Structure formats: structure tokens, C-alpha cells
A tleap script that builds the chain and sets N, CA, C and O, in Angstrom:
source leaprc.protein.ff14SB
mol = sequence {
  NMET ALA HIE GLU HIE GLY TYR ILE SER ARG
  LYS ASP ASP TYR LEU THR ARG LEU ARG ARG
  ILE GLU GLY GLN ALA ARG GLY LEU GLN ARG
  MET VAL ASP GLU GLU LYS TYR CYS ILE ASP
  ILE LEU THR GLN VAL ALA ALA MET THR LYS
  ALA LEU HIE ALA VAL SER ILE GLY LEU LEU
  GLU ASP HIE LEU ASN HIE CYS VAL VAL ASP
  ALA ALA ARG ALA GLY ASP ASP GLU ALA ARG
  GLU LYS VAL ALA GLU ALA THR GLU ALA ILE
  ALA ARG LEU VAL ARG CSER
}
set mol.1.N position { -14.836 18.535 -13.131 }
set mol.1.CA position { -13.844 18.339 -12.084 }
set mol.1.C position { -13.387 16.886 -12.083 }
set mol.1.O position { -14.205 15.976 -12.215 }
set mol.2.N position { -12.115 16.670 -11.938 }
set mol.2.CA position { -11.560 15.319 -11.932 }
set mol.2.C position { -11.906 14.612 -10.627 }
set mol.2.O position { -12.074 15.244 -9.584 }
set mol.3.N position { -12.007 13.298 -10.708 }
set mol.3.CA position { -12.288 12.477 -9.521 }
set mol.3.C position { -11.073 12.487 -8.603 }
set mol.3.O position { -9.946 12.276 -9.051 }
set mol.4.N position { -11.306 12.732 -7.318 }
set mol.4.CA position { -10.212 12.676 -6.341 }
set mol.4.C position { -10.133 11.274 -5.767 }
set mol.4.O position { -11.147 10.674 -5.411 }
set mol.5.N position { -8.929 10.769 -5.684 }
set mol.5.CA position { -8.724 9.452 -5.097 }
set mol.5.C position { -8.847 9.540 -3.581 }
set mol.5.O position { -8.589 10.591 -2.993 }
set mol.6.N position { -9.238 8.448 -2.955 }
set mol.6.CA position { -9.476 8.418 -1.521 }
set mol.6.C position { -8.252 8.744 -0.678 }
set mol.6.O position { -8.385 9.230 0.445 }
set mol.7.N position { -7.072 8.486 -1.202 }
set mol.7.CA position { -5.847 8.699 -0.421 }
set mol.7.C position { -5.375 10.151 -0.454 }
set mol.7.O position { -4.424 10.501 0.245 }
set mol.8.N position { -6.017 10.996 -1.247 }
set mol.8.CA position { -5.502 12.338 -1.512 }
set mol.8.C position { -5.311 13.160 -0.231 }
set mol.8.O position { -4.389 13.971 -0.149 }
set mol.9.N position { -6.163 12.957 0.751 }
set mol.9.CA position { -6.035 13.734 1.991 }
set mol.9.C position { -4.809 13.301 2.802 }
set mol.9.O position { -4.349 14.040 3.673 }
set mol.10.N position { -4.280 12.102 2.517 }
set mol.10.CA position { -3.096 11.595 3.228 }
set mol.10.C position { -1.913 11.413 2.288 }
set mol.10.O position { -0.970 10.681 2.591 }
set mol.11.N position { -1.974 12.084 1.146 }
set mol.11.CA position { -0.941 11.921 0.117 }
set mol.11.C position { 0.459 12.183 0.664 }
set mol.11.O position { 1.374 11.398 0.417 }
set mol.12.N position { 0.637 13.277 1.405 }
set mol.12.CA position { 1.966 13.602 1.938 }
set mol.12.C position { 2.480 12.509 2.870 }
set mol.12.O position { 3.665 12.175 2.852 }
set mol.13.N position { 1.585 11.956 3.682 }
set mol.13.CA position { 1.962 10.866 4.581 }
set mol.13.C position { 2.413 9.645 3.781 }
set mol.13.O position { 3.428 9.024 4.098 }
set mol.14.N position { 1.651 9.310 2.742 }
set mol.14.CA position { 2.029 8.159 1.908 }
set mol.14.C position { 3.369 8.395 1.219 }
set mol.14.O position { 4.208 7.496 1.163 }
set mol.15.N position { 3.571 9.596 0.697 }
set mol.15.CA position { 4.840 9.891 0.026 }
set mol.15.C position { 6.010 9.801 1.002 }
set mol.15.O position { 7.076 9.297 0.647 }
set mol.16.N position { 5.819 10.284 2.223 }
set mol.16.CA position { 6.863 10.182 3.242 }
set mol.16.C position { 7.192 8.723 3.530 }
set mol.16.O position { 8.359 8.337 3.594 }
set mol.17.N position { 6.151 7.922 3.703 }
set mol.17.CA position { 6.354 6.497 3.982 }
set mol.17.C position { 7.060 5.800 2.822 }
set mol.17.O position { 7.968 4.994 3.032 }
set mol.18.N position { 6.634 6.117 1.591 }
set mol.18.CA position { 7.228 5.475 0.419 }
set mol.18.C position { 8.680 5.895 0.226 }
set mol.18.O position { 9.506 5.093 -0.209 }
set mol.19.N position { 8.993 7.134 0.545 }
set mol.19.CA position { 10.392 7.570 0.470 }
set mol.19.C position { 11.244 6.846 1.508 }
set mol.19.O position { 12.397 6.499 1.251 }
set mol.20.N position { 10.658 6.623 2.687 }
set mol.20.CA position { 11.376 5.881 3.729 }
set mol.20.C position { 11.624 4.441 3.254 }
set mol.20.O position { 12.710 3.896 3.449 }
set mol.21.N position { 10.612 3.838 2.633 }
set mol.21.CA position { 10.744 2.474 2.101 }
set mol.21.C position { 11.800 2.440 0.994 }
set mol.21.O position { 12.583 1.494 0.904 }
set mol.22.N position { 11.815 3.460 0.167 }
set mol.22.CA position { 12.827 3.558 -0.885 }
set mol.22.C position { 14.230 3.595 -0.258 }
set mol.22.O position { 15.157 2.959 -0.758 }
set mol.23.N position { 14.369 4.331 0.820 }
set mol.23.CA position { 15.640 4.376 1.541 }
set mol.23.C position { 16.003 3.016 2.117 }
set mol.23.O position { 17.167 2.616 2.106 }
set mol.24.N position { 14.996 2.310 2.620 }
set mol.24.CA position { 15.246 0.959 3.139 }
set mol.24.C position { 15.745 0.049 2.018 }
set mol.24.O position { 16.648 -0.759 2.233 }
set mol.25.N position { 15.163 0.174 0.822 }
set mol.25.CA position { 15.584 -0.658 -0.311 }
set mol.25.C position { 17.039 -0.355 -0.677 }
set mol.25.O position { 17.817 -1.268 -0.956 }
set mol.26.N position { 17.398 0.918 -0.675 }
set mol.26.CA position { 18.796 1.273 -0.955 }
set mol.26.C position { 19.711 0.714 0.135 }
set mol.26.O position { 20.815 0.250 -0.152 }
set mol.27.N position { 19.251 0.762 1.376 }
set mol.27.CA position { 20.031 0.200 2.478 }
set mol.27.C position { 20.239 -1.295 2.324 }
set mol.27.O position { 21.317 -1.815 2.613 }
set mol.28.N position { 19.209 -1.980 1.869 }
set mol.28.CA position { 19.334 -3.426 1.630 }
set mol.28.C position { 20.361 -3.712 0.535 }
set mol.28.O position { 21.177 -4.625 0.663 }
set mol.29.N position { 20.313 -2.933 -0.529 }
set mol.29.CA position { 21.297 -3.107 -1.604 }
set mol.29.C position { 22.710 -2.902 -1.071 }
set mol.29.O position { 23.625 -3.654 -1.404 }
set mol.30.N position { 22.876 -1.885 -0.245 }
set mol.30.CA position { 24.183 -1.590 0.336 }
set mol.30.C position { 24.639 -2.739 1.238 }
set mol.30.O position { 25.809 -3.122 1.224 }
set mol.31.N position { 23.708 -3.281 2.021 }
set mol.31.CA position { 24.047 -4.394 2.914 }
set mol.31.C position { 24.537 -5.599 2.125 }
set mol.31.O position { 25.520 -6.236 2.504 }
set mol.32.N position { 23.854 -5.914 1.027 }
set mol.32.CA position { 24.273 -7.043 0.187 }
set mol.32.C position { 25.626 -6.733 -0.446 }
set mol.32.O position { 26.526 -7.573 -0.459 }
set mol.33.N position { 25.756 -5.518 -0.969 }
set mol.33.CA position { 27.017 -5.126 -1.594 }
set mol.33.C position { 28.179 -5.224 -0.612 }
set mol.33.O position { 29.286 -5.613 -0.985 }
set mol.34.N position { 27.920 -4.868 0.643 }
set mol.34.CA position { 28.968 -4.909 1.667 }
set mol.34.C position { 29.066 -6.276 2.355 }
set mol.34.O position { 29.818 -6.454 3.314 }
set mol.35.N position { 28.286 -7.238 1.839 }
set mol.35.CA position { 28.305 -8.621 2.311 }
set mol.35.C position { 28.033 -8.726 3.811 }
set mol.35.O position { 28.759 -9.398 4.544 }
set mol.36.N position { 26.980 -8.052 4.246 }
set mol.36.CA position { 26.576 -8.112 5.655 }
set mol.36.C position { 25.987 -9.480 5.963 }
set mol.36.O position { 25.678 -10.253 5.057 }
set mol.37.N position { 25.836 -9.769 7.241 }
set mol.37.CA position { 25.316 -11.053 7.720 }
set mol.37.C position { 23.880 -11.267 7.232 }
set mol.37.O position { 23.051 -10.359 7.292 }
set mol.38.N position { 23.600 -12.490 6.745 }
set mol.38.CA position { 22.294 -12.802 6.139 }
set mol.38.C position { 21.109 -12.463 7.045 }
set mol.38.O position { 20.116 -11.896 6.588 }
set mol.39.N position { 21.217 -12.806 8.311 }
set mol.39.CA position { 20.105 -12.582 9.236 }
set mol.39.C position { 19.836 -11.090 9.399 }
set mol.39.O position { 18.683 -10.677 9.526 }
set mol.40.N position { 20.883 -10.287 9.396 }
set mol.40.CA position { 20.699 -8.837 9.474 }
set mol.40.C position { 19.963 -8.317 8.239 }
set mol.40.O position { 19.101 -7.445 8.346 }
set mol.41.N position { 20.303 -8.850 7.079 }
set mol.41.CA position { 19.623 -8.456 5.842 }
set mol.41.C position { 18.160 -8.895 5.892 }
set mol.41.O position { 17.264 -8.122 5.551 }
set mol.42.N position { 17.922 -10.128 6.315 }
set mol.42.CA position { 16.542 -10.629 6.411 }
set mol.42.C position { 15.712 -9.809 7.390 }
set mol.42.O position { 14.521 -9.594 7.161 }
set mol.43.N position { 16.319 -9.355 8.465 }
set mol.43.CA position { 15.621 -8.505 9.430 }
set mol.43.C position { 15.175 -7.209 8.764 }
set mol.43.O position { 14.062 -6.735 8.989 }
set mol.44.N position { 16.049 -6.645 7.947 }
set mol.44.CA position { 15.701 -5.406 7.245 }
set mol.44.C position { 14.649 -5.653 6.162 }
set mol.44.O position { 13.791 -4.800 5.930 }
set mol.45.N position { 14.706 -6.808 5.498 }
set mol.45.CA position { 13.673 -7.170 4.516 }
set mol.45.C position { 12.313 -7.248 5.207 }
set mol.45.O position { 11.313 -6.762 4.678 }
set mol.46.N position { 12.280 -7.861 6.388 }
set mol.46.CA position { 11.028 -7.972 7.143 }
set mol.46.C position { 10.496 -6.594 7.517 }
set mol.46.O position { 9.290 -6.359 7.440 }
set mol.47.N position { 11.370 -5.689 7.916 }
set mol.47.CA position { 10.943 -4.331 8.275 }
set mol.47.C position { 10.381 -3.603 7.060 }
set mol.47.O position { 9.376 -2.900 7.164 }
set mol.48.N position { 11.024 -3.772 5.912 }
set mol.48.CA position { 10.542 -3.128 4.691 }
set mol.48.C position { 9.201 -3.714 4.257 }
set mol.48.O position { 8.307 -2.985 3.827 }
set mol.49.N position { 9.070 -5.018 4.371 }
set mol.49.CA position { 7.806 -5.684 4.028 }
set mol.49.C position { 6.679 -5.181 4.919 }
set mol.49.O position { 5.577 -4.914 4.441 }
set mol.50.N position { 6.953 -5.053 6.212 }
set mol.50.CA position { 5.949 -4.539 7.144 }
set mol.50.C position { 5.540 -3.115 6.768 }
set mol.50.O position { 4.358 -2.773 6.811 }
set mol.51.N position { 6.507 -2.298 6.404 }
set mol.51.CA position { 6.216 -0.916 6.012 }
set mol.51.C position { 5.361 -0.875 4.748 }
set mol.51.O position { 4.435 -0.069 4.655 }
set mol.52.N position { 5.662 -1.736 3.775 }
set mol.52.CA position { 4.852 -1.803 2.548 }
set mol.52.C position { 3.430 -2.269 2.855 }
set mol.52.O position { 2.465 -1.750 2.294 }
set mol.53.N position { 3.307 -3.247 3.744 }
set mol.53.CA position { 1.971 -3.710 4.123 }
set mol.53.C position { 1.176 -2.594 4.795 }
set mol.53.O position { -0.025 -2.461 4.558 }
set mol.54.N position { 1.828 -1.798 5.621 }
set mol.54.CA position { 1.138 -0.684 6.283 }
set mol.54.C position { 0.622 0.322 5.258 }
set mol.54.O position { -0.491 0.831 5.398 }
set mol.55.N position { 1.412 0.611 4.240 }
set mol.55.CA position { 0.959 1.514 3.170 }
set mol.55.C position { -0.219 0.878 2.437 }
set mol.55.O position { -1.206 1.553 2.145 }
set mol.56.N position { -0.122 -0.405 2.142 }
set mol.56.CA position { -1.200 -1.107 1.432 }
set mol.56.C position { -2.500 -1.074 2.207 }
set mol.56.O position { -3.558 -0.807 1.638 }
set mol.57.N position { -2.430 -1.342 3.503 }
set mol.57.CA position { -3.631 -1.344 4.334 }
set mol.57.C position { -4.239 0.055 4.393 }
set mol.57.O position { -5.459 0.206 4.335 }
set mol.58.N position { -3.405 1.062 4.505 }
set mol.58.CA position { -3.906 2.438 4.517 }
set mol.58.C position { -4.594 2.805 3.221 }
set mol.58.O position { -5.673 3.397 3.227 }
set mol.59.N position { -3.965 2.453 2.101 }
set mol.59.CA position { -4.582 2.731 0.799 }
set mol.59.C position { -5.901 1.981 0.634 }
set mol.59.O position { -6.868 2.523 0.098 }
set mol.60.N position { -5.932 0.747 1.093 }
set mol.60.CA position { -7.156 -0.038 1.011 }
set mol.60.C position { -8.262 0.593 1.850 }
set mol.60.O position { -9.406 0.700 1.408 }
set mol.61.N position { -7.912 1.005 3.052 }
set mol.61.CA position { -8.892 1.658 3.926 }
set mol.61.C position { -9.436 2.934 3.273 }
set mol.61.O position { -10.642 3.182 3.290 }
set mol.62.N position { -8.538 3.738 2.698 }
set mol.62.CA position { -8.975 4.956 2.017 }
set mol.62.C position { -9.879 4.623 0.829 }
set mol.62.O position { -10.878 5.304 0.597 }
set mol.63.N position { -9.529 3.582 0.084 }
set mol.63.CA position { -10.337 3.166 -1.063 }
set mol.63.C position { -11.738 2.755 -0.616 }
set mol.63.O position { -12.733 3.163 -1.215 }
set mol.64.N position { -11.805 1.952 0.430 }
set mol.64.CA position { -13.109 1.505 0.920 }
set mol.64.C position { -13.954 2.680 1.419 }
set mol.64.O position { -15.142 2.778 1.113 }
set mol.65.N position { -13.327 3.564 2.188 }
set mol.65.CA position { -14.060 4.684 2.781 }
set mol.65.C position { -14.447 5.760 1.783 }
set mol.65.O position { -15.388 6.515 2.026 }
set mol.66.N position { -13.752 5.843 0.684 }
set mol.66.CA position { -14.029 6.900 -0.282 }
set mol.66.C position { -14.664 6.335 -1.556 }
set mol.66.O position { -15.835 6.585 -1.841 }
set mol.67.N position { -13.890 5.586 -2.302 }
set mol.67.CA position { -14.332 5.107 -3.618 }
set mol.67.C position { -15.501 4.124 -3.523 }
set mol.67.O position { -16.477 4.244 -4.263 }
set mol.68.N position { -15.403 3.157 -2.615 }
set mol.68.CA position { -16.460 2.148 -2.503 }
set mol.68.C position { -17.733 2.773 -1.929 }
set mol.68.O position { -18.834 2.497 -2.405 }
set mol.69.N position { -17.579 3.606 -0.913 }
set mol.69.CA position { -18.752 4.265 -0.323 }
set mol.69.C position { -19.435 5.162 -1.363 }
set mol.69.O position { -20.660 5.149 -1.481 }
set mol.70.N position { -18.648 5.938 -2.118 }
set mol.70.CA position { -19.233 6.794 -3.164 }
set mol.70.C position { -19.950 5.965 -4.220 }
set mol.70.O position { -21.033 6.334 -4.675 }
set mol.71.N position { -19.349 4.848 -4.610 }
set mol.71.CA position { -19.970 3.975 -5.611 }
set mol.71.C position { -21.263 3.373 -5.078 }
set mol.71.O position { -22.236 3.242 -5.821 }
set mol.72.N position { -21.286 3.008 -3.807 }
set mol.72.CA position { -22.498 2.438 -3.207 }
set mol.72.C position { -23.622 3.466 -3.225 }
set mol.72.O position { -24.783 3.111 -3.428 }
set mol.73.N position { -23.293 4.714 -3.018 }
set mol.73.CA position { -24.311 5.774 -3.074 }
set mol.73.C position { -24.822 5.985 -4.491 }
set mol.73.O position { -25.981 6.348 -4.692 }
set mol.74.N position { -23.938 5.754 -5.494 }
set mol.74.CA position { -24.270 6.016 -6.893 }
set mol.74.C position { -25.197 4.956 -7.484 }
set mol.74.O position { -26.051 5.277 -8.311 }
set mol.75.N position { -25.042 3.712 -7.076 }
set mol.75.CA position { -25.915 2.692 -7.641 }
set mol.75.C position { -25.295 1.319 -7.718 }
set mol.75.O position { -24.105 1.124 -7.470 }
set mol.76.N position { -26.159 0.358 -8.078 }
set mol.76.CA position { -25.819 -1.059 -8.031 }
set mol.76.C position { -24.598 -1.480 -8.849 }
set mol.76.O position { -23.663 -2.071 -8.309 }
set mol.77.N position { -24.603 -1.179 -10.151 }
set mol.77.CA position { -23.516 -1.671 -11.007 }
set mol.77.C position { -22.166 -1.119 -10.580 }
set mol.77.O position { -21.189 -1.862 -10.488 }
set mol.78.N position { -22.109 0.170 -10.322 }
set mol.78.CA position { -20.849 0.782 -9.906 }
set mol.78.C position { -20.421 0.243 -8.546 }
set mol.78.O position { -19.236 0.002 -8.313 }
set mol.79.N position { -21.382 0.056 -7.651 }
set mol.79.CA position { -21.066 -0.467 -6.319 }
set mol.79.C position { -20.498 -1.879 -6.413 }
set mol.79.O position { -19.495 -2.199 -5.777 }
set mol.80.N position { -21.148 -2.714 -7.210 }
set mol.80.CA position { -20.660 -4.085 -7.381 }
set mol.80.C position { -19.250 -4.108 -7.961 }
set mol.80.O position { -18.407 -4.902 -7.544 }
set mol.81.N position { -19.008 -3.227 -8.928 }
set mol.81.CA position { -17.693 -3.157 -9.560 }
set mol.81.C position { -16.620 -2.757 -8.534 }
set mol.81.O position { -15.547 -3.358 -8.488 }
set mol.82.N position { -16.912 -1.754 -7.726 }
set mol.82.CA position { -15.939 -1.293 -6.731 }
set mol.82.C position { -15.715 -2.333 -5.631 }
set mol.82.O position { -14.592 -2.492 -5.154 }
set mol.83.N position { -16.760 -3.031 -5.228 }
set mol.83.CA position { -16.605 -4.078 -4.215 }
set mol.83.C position { -15.760 -5.221 -4.781 }
set mol.83.O position { -14.892 -5.753 -4.089 }
set mol.84.N position { -16.012 -5.597 -6.032 }
set mol.84.CA position { -15.228 -6.659 -6.668 }
set mol.84.C position { -13.760 -6.239 -6.776 }
set mol.84.O position { -12.856 -7.036 -6.526 }
set mol.85.N position { -13.542 -4.999 -7.146 }
set mol.85.CA position { -12.188 -4.461 -7.258 }
set mol.85.C position { -11.472 -4.510 -5.897 }
set mol.85.O position { -10.312 -4.914 -5.814 }
set mol.86.N position { -12.172 -4.098 -4.845 }
set mol.86.CA position { -11.598 -4.114 -3.494 }
set mol.86.C position { -11.327 -5.549 -3.041 }
set mol.86.O position { -10.301 -5.821 -2.417 }
set mol.87.N position { -12.235 -6.457 -3.352 }
set mol.87.CA position { -12.069 -7.860 -2.987 }
set mol.87.C position { -10.820 -8.443 -3.647 }
set mol.87.O position { -10.061 -9.178 -3.015 }
set mol.88.N position { -10.616 -8.112 -4.912 }
set mol.88.CA position { -9.424 -8.585 -5.623 }
set mol.88.C position { -8.156 -8.004 -5.002 }
set mol.88.O position { -7.148 -8.699 -4.876 }
set mol.89.N position { -8.207 -6.733 -4.617 }
set mol.89.CA position { -7.042 -6.098 -3.980 }
set mol.89.C position { -6.740 -6.765 -2.640 }
set mol.89.O position { -5.577 -6.999 -2.311 }
set mol.90.N position { -7.777 -7.071 -1.872 }
set mol.90.CA position { -7.595 -7.747 -0.581 }
set mol.90.C position { -6.976 -9.129 -0.799 }
set mol.90.O position { -6.071 -9.536 -0.071 }
set mol.91.N position { -7.472 -9.837 -1.802 }
set mol.91.CA position { -6.932 -11.166 -2.106 }
set mol.91.C position { -5.448 -11.084 -2.459 }
set mol.91.O position { -4.660 -11.925 -2.027 }
set mol.92.N position { -5.063 -10.073 -3.241 }
set mol.92.CA position { -3.645 -9.902 -3.584 }
set mol.92.C position { -2.813 -9.628 -2.337 }
set mol.92.O position { -1.706 -10.150 -2.198 }
set mol.93.N position { -3.342 -8.815 -1.433 }
set mol.93.CA position { -2.612 -8.504 -0.204 }
set mol.93.C position { -2.458 -9.746 0.675 }
set mol.93.O position { -1.399 -9.966 1.263 }
set mol.94.N position { -3.503 -10.546 0.761 }
set mol.94.CA position { -3.455 -11.748 1.587 }
set mol.94.C position { -2.425 -12.735 1.022 }
set mol.94.O position { -1.725 -13.409 1.777 }
set mol.95.N position { -2.340 -12.813 -0.291 }
set mol.95.CA position { -1.387 -13.738 -0.927 }
set mol.95.C position { 0.051 -13.233 -0.838 }
set mol.95.O position { 0.990 -14.018 -0.975 }
set mol.96.N position { 0.233 -11.944 -0.612 }
set mol.96.CA position { 1.607 -11.399 -0.622 }
set mol.96.C position { 2.336 -11.650 0.665 }
set mol.96.O position { 3.493 -11.254 0.807 }
savepdb mol mol.pdb
quit
């Protein structure tokens, strides 16, 4: 049996959110194309960024609760690897 990713139980929710973000990106392109006011565009960029961060935090939470917890049950080397992986992901999110 293939390994299930931690987000699988919320896959539909993530896809809905990502489709909404995709729509926001198209809206931003349209705003630039139509030469809308800069502050209005920046406001929409901020909303899209917030939405992406929400998806990232959800995926991270699912990863910690599923993949990291399972690895911790399995043993030291796998647990250390998953914790290091999660730490790197958190660092990337903090820098973004």
C-alpha cells in the first residue's frame, strides 16, 4: 500500500483554496493589464499572500501531525529526518 500524505483527508479543501488563489492571481494580472491603482493591486497581493500562508500552515500542521508523528513512532533515524525536514520547511515559511 502506498504511503498516504498527511493532507489527504483535507485534499478537497486544499484544492478549493488553491483554485481560489489561482483566481486571485488571474485577477491580479487583469488589474495590471487594466492599469488599476497601485494600492488596490498591492491590497490584492496581500490577500493572496495571506491565503498562500494559510495553505502553507495547514500543510505544515498536517505534516507534523501525520508524517512526523508516524516517523517518531517508527524510530530515531526516521524521526530525526522528518523533524529536520519540518524545521527546514518552517524556516522557509518564516523567510517568505
